[in-house]
N, C-alpha and C positions, 0 to 999 in steps of 0.2 A: 504493499499499499504506500510506503514511503516513496517509491519510485513514481507514483502518480501525483504526488502532492503538488509539484510545480504546475503541472497542467491544470489540475482542478482549481488551484488558486487563480490562475490566469483566466479560466472560464468564469469564475465567480466575479472577478473584477470587471469582466466584460458584460456582466449582467445575464449570464447564461444559467439555466437550471442544470443540475447534475444528478445523475443516477449512478449507483454502484452495483456492479454484477460480481458476485463472489461464488467460486466453486464450492459446493457443499460436500460432495463426495464423487468418486469416480470408480468405475469397474473396468477391467480389461486393460487395453492399451491406450486409454485416454492420455493425451500428451501433457496435461497440466494438472498438478496435484491440488488437493483441497486447500482452500485459502487463496488460490490464484485469483487475481482481480482484474477487472476492466472498468474504467470510468467512462461514462457516456454523457455528452451534453444534449440538451433538447434540440440542438441544431446539427446533431450527427457527428460531432467530434468524438474521437475515441482515443483512449490511452490505456496501455496494458493489454493483457490477453487472458482469455479463459480456456482456450483450446488450441492455441498455436495456429489458428486460422480456419479451423473446420466450421465453427458455428458463429463466429464473431458477427457476421452480417445479420443473422437472425436475432442475436442478442441485442444488437443496436436497435433494431426495430421494436423489440419487446421493451427495451429500456425507455425509448421515447414514448411509447404508449403508457408505460407505468408512470412517467412524469406527467403526462396529460391527465391521467385518472387520479394521480396522487395516492396510488396503492401499490404495494409490492406484489411480486408474483414469483412463483417457483417454476422453473423450467427443467425439462428432461430431454436429452438428445441421445440417440444411439443409432444402431443399424438394423433395428428390428422391423422397421416399416418401409414401405415402398418409396418414401421420399428421402431415403438415406443419402443418396447421391446429390440431392439438392440441399438439404439441411440435415446434417448428421455427422457422425464420426465414422467415415468410411474406412478408417484403420481398424475398426472392430471394437472400439471401446464404447463406454456409456458414461454420461456425465450429468450431474444435477447442478443447477445454478440458481442462486437466489438473486433477484433483481429488486432493488429498493430505491425509491426516490430519496435523495439525500439532502439536496438544497434546491428548493423550488418555491415560487410564489404560492402562498396558501398553505405551506407546510410549516410546522414549528421549526424555527431556525436553530434552536438550542442544540438539537441532536447533531446536526451536521457540523455546526461550529465547534462543538465539544470534540468531535472526532478529528477535525483539522487541527485543533489545539494540541490534542494528544500526539498527533503525527509530527507537529513542529517540535514538541518536547522530545519525541523519540529521536529526531535528527539532531537538534541543537544541543540537547542536554544528555544524550546517550541514555535516555530513560526507556524502560520497557513498560508496555501497556498490554492489556488484553481486552478485546471487545467481544461481547456476547450478543447475538441477535436471534430473536425467535423466528424460526423459519417454518414452523408448523405448529398449529394449535388453534384456539378460538380466534375467530376473525379479528376481534378487537385487540388481540395480543400479537398477531403476526406483524413483524416489523419493529416491535418494541426492542430496545437495546439497552446495554449498559456498558460502561467502561470501568475497568479496574486498573489501578496502578500497582507497582511491584510490592507495595506494602499492604495491599488488600483493600484499600479505600475504593469506594465505587460511587458512580453517579449514573443516572439513567432513568428510564420510564417503565422498566419491567414490573416494578412493584416490590416493596420490602419483604412481603411474605415469601415470594419466590427467590429473592436475592439471598436469603439465608441458606437455601438449598444449593444455589448456583455458585456461591462464592468459593467453597472448597474446591469444586471442580475447576473453576477459573484459575485458581492458584496452581492446580495440578497441570493444566494445559500450558500455562505461561512458562512453567519450568522447562517444557520441551521446546518452546519456541515455534510450535507448529499450529495447525488448525484442525479442529475435530468437532463433528456434530454428535451430540449426545441426547438421548431421549429421556423424558421425565414423565412418570405416570402418577397422577393424583386425582383419582375419580374421574369426573367429567373433563377436567382441565388437563389434558395430556399435551405436553409440549415437546418440540425438538428444538434445541438451541445450538447454534453454530458458534463455537468458541474460536476466536481468531487472534493469534498473537501478533502484536505490533512491536517488533523488537528492532533495535538499531542494526544497521548493516554491519557485517564483520569488518574488522580493521586489519590492514596490513601495515606493519611497521618495518620500514627499510632502514638499515644502518649503513650509511655510505652513499653519498649522492653521485654515484658513478654513472657511466653510460648505460650499463644494463639496468640500473635503477630507474633511469628516465623512461626506458621502454616499459619496464615492469609496472611503473606507476600508471601509465596510460592503459595498459591491458587490464590491470586490476580495477581501475575506475570504471572501465567499460562494462565490467560484469557486476558492478555494484559495491565494490569494496571502498571503504574510507581508507585513505592512504596517509601515513605520517612518515616523513623522511627525517632521520636523525643524523646530523653530521656537524661537528663543531668547526669544520673548515669552511670559512665564509665563501670561498670561490666555488664550492661544490653545491651547497644547499642554498639555492637562490630561487626566488619566485619565477625568474625567467626560465630556469631549467626545469622547475617543477610547478607549473601553474595550477591553480585550484587544488593545492596540496597543503596540508599542515606541515610546517617546517619547524623542527626543534634543533637549536644550535648549541645546546649544552653538551657536555661530554656524554658518550653513549650510555653509561650506566645510570647517570643522573637523568638523562633524557628519557630512558625507558621507564624509570620510576615516575617521572612527571607525566608521561603519557598514560600510564596505568594499563597493565596487561591483564586481560581477562580470558575466559574460556572461548571467547569469540575473536581472539587476536591471533594473528600469525606474524612471525618475525623472520625477515630475510636479512642476514648479515652479509654485506657485499663490499665492504671497504677494502678487504684484502690487506689490511694493516693490523697486525696483532695489537698495537696500542689502542685501536678502536674496537676491533672485533672481540678481543678477550673480555674486556669489561662488560660489553653488551651481552655476551653469552653467559657470563656469570649470573647476570640478572634474569635473562630470558629463560634459561634452563631450570631455574627455581620458581618460575612463574606458572600460572595455569594456562598459558598460551597453548592452543591446540597444535601449533606447528612452529618449529624453530629449525631453520636451515642456514648453512654457511657456505660461502663461495670458496673454492680452492680444490686443487688436485688431491689425490689420495695421499701423497707425501705430505702436503700441507695439512691435511686433516689429521694425520697421525701425530705430527708435531703439535698441532693445536690441542688435541685430546690429552697429550702428555702434560702440556702446560696447565690446562684446566684442572686435570686431576691433581696435579701438584698444588694447585691453588685451593683445593678443597672440595671440588665437585665429586659426587659419588658416581659409581658405574651406572646406576639406574638413571641418574640425571644426564649423564653423557649419552646414554642409550636413546634419549629423546632427540638427539641432534641428527638432522638430515644432512649428511656431508659425505661425499660431494652432493651439492644441492641440485635438485631437479631430476626429472625422469628423462629417459633416452628417447628423443624424437628425431634423432639423426641430423640435428642442426647445431653448428658451433659458432655462429655469429651472435652478436649481442641480442638481436631480436629473437633468434631461436632459443638462446639460453633463457631469456626472460619468459618466453612461452613455456619452456620446460619447467621453470620454477613455479609459475602460476598453476600449471597442470598438476604438479605435485601437491601444492597447497589445497587446491579444490578437491583432489582425490582424498587427501588426508581428512579434510573436514567432512567429507561424505562417508567416512569410515571404511574406505577401500583398503586393500591389503598393503603390506610394506612395499616401498618403492623398489623398482627394478634397478639393477646396476646401470650406471650411466657412463659406460666406458668411453663412448664417442665424445662426450662433453669434457670428461676429466682433463684431457691433455690440453684443451684450449682455454680453460678458465684463467690460467695465469695471464695470458696475453690480453684478455678482454676485461680484466679487472680495472 
């Protein structure tokens, strides 16, 4: 959802009404997971994706109608009917989507504005939120929603009696950072609530503003990573070399502490200078960062590990280090190495297996540092 924020804000400023389409659940080979979103304006603008292109046109039409009527609607698409090749998932999957008017004349403005404020907080303050929206139930409740912050405080229009039941589940889903629809049975008022995590994008912290770092920054930003470059050398870490990037010019160990590493952080140590690399790795390898990698050949890595162990790091801590950094994609130029590094970061975050040996890159890393 944070990816859509700039577009939605621009539409609102232009006086356009906005609807939000969210994937509730999928079956089979549907290309987008639960929680995927697309924003639609009343003039047909669209931002985001709910199916990778299969049903977007139909969803835009439904969203515009939902805005005109001021009521949400639940949609289902698949290949079970004869219109599959016109409106459906011809790849063989099935998808359910909830479309809700978010900001439009005649609708209470508070709900849409509260969501936009939560998203701004998510981006600017690195705060996590969770949104719950009723996607099935009594007509008067469908479309009701609530927002929880990471401390469990909530605001919304679902109603306090239901909030007592929903709040523990909201906290549970927020811990996973995913989206999940859950049913609730209570006599005649049976509900289905879509819990949707609004979490800050992952952060890539790069130590060393070298050539590879410039390419890696652009690639990581293109897939939604927030990038921080740490380098005390003024000629390396400049806004001209790293536009739209957070730059930290203190010494690497202090810089990493100032940035604050979390379980959604990756660290790529690229300066190829032990004076900078080693202090950074001492901090990173003892942090909760999900990925730590360092540039250098196997010989460089062996010497580095010896120094770090002598400095007090344990074998388990050193075992977290990806070095040589990156996976083998058969490229040894700066652009190829940056891509290899980012591929390894993405695979690690997705829980894929240990990296494959990167012999083709090892011998070139020294010259590209």
